[in-house]
Structures are given as C-alpha cells and as structure tokens.
N, C-alpha and C positions, 0 to 999 in steps of 0.2 A: 504494500500500500504506500509506503514511504517513497519507493522508486516511482510509482505512478504519479504521486504528487510532485516529485522533483521533475519528472518528464513533462507534466502538464505546465509547470511553471516555466520551464525552458522554452516550450513551444509558445507560450503566451508572450514571453520576453522577445522572442524572435519575431513574432507576428506584429507586435506593437513597435518594436525597435526598427524594423526594416523600413517602414514608410518614413520615419523620421530621418533616417540616414539617407534614404534616396532623395528626399526633398532638399536636404542641405546642399547637395552638389549642384543641382541646377540653379539654385539661388545664388551660389557663389559665381557661377558662370554668367548669370544675368547681371550681377553687380559689376563684373569686369567689362561687360559689353555696354553698360550704361554710364561709364565714366565719361564726363564731358571733355571735349577737346579744349586745350588751351591754345588760343589763337590770337594773332594781332589783326585788328580790323581798323580800317580808316573810315571815318564818316562824320556825320553831324549829330550833335546832341540836340534834341527837340523837346519842347514842352507841349503836351497835348492835354489841355485842361490843367489838372494837377498831376498828371502822369508824365514822367521823363522817359523818353524813348531814344533809341540810337538808330540812325539810318545809315546803312553801309554804302560807301561810294561805289564799290564794284558791282553790287547786285541791286541796289536800291531797296533792299529788304529792310523793313522796320522791325527792330528787336525790342522786346520788353526787357527792362533792366531790373534784375532781381534785387540789386542793392543801389537804388537810385541816388542815395545820399552821396555816392562817390562822384556823380556827374552833376550835382546841383549847381556847382559854380561854373559849369562849362556849357550851360544852355545857350544855344545859338552858335557855339564854337565848332570849328573843324578840328577834330582830334584823332589820335590813334589810341585805341584801347587794347590792352592785353586782357583777355577775358576767357572764362570757361563758357563754351557755347553748347547750349541745349537745343539743338536744331529741331528735335521732335516737338518741343514746347514753344519754340520761337522766342527763347529767352537767352540772355547773357548775364553772367556774373562777373562784373568788372573787378580786375585785380590791380590794374595800373592805368593811368591816363596821362597822355603826353599831348601837349598843344602842338599843332602843326602850323 
C-alpha cells in the first residue's frame, strides 16, 4: 500500500510539474523575441494637444513617446533620439536626445 501511495504521488508530481516546465521555455523564448531594438532616429518632436509625439524624417511615421518628459523641452525641434523602438505598438522609449 505504501508503494502504491508513493507511485501515485510521483505520477501526480509529474502530471502537474510537466505543464509548468513546458510553459516556462516558450515564455523565455517570447521574452527574447520581444526585446525592443535600440535605434537612432532623426525627426521632429511635436505636441498634439497635451501629447508629445516624434515624427521620423525617413519614414514620416509618428511615434508615441513612452516617456514624454524626456522630449518636453524639445517640442518643435529637429532632433536625433536614441530610443528603444516598439514597432508593434508604435511607441518609442527615449534614452538620449541630441539637437540637430
């Protein structure tokens, strides 16, 4: 009876543990795929109402700025930003700003 109890416990641990282990690997793979690119972009900082955006020179694409406080002193200026680009969300996270 003790052997049956031990065997049942082992089967239960394997049954519950396997899905947890198999889920952790794809999540790790997805995290590495979702890391944003760090890029230099040239463009103009614009104010749309109370929202600061960045319009890229090369594509004309308007990006939402995740941390707009970094660009608040550059509204209307032509700048180069070093930013993490979240292309799927249309957002950038500005790390550095240089006046052009």
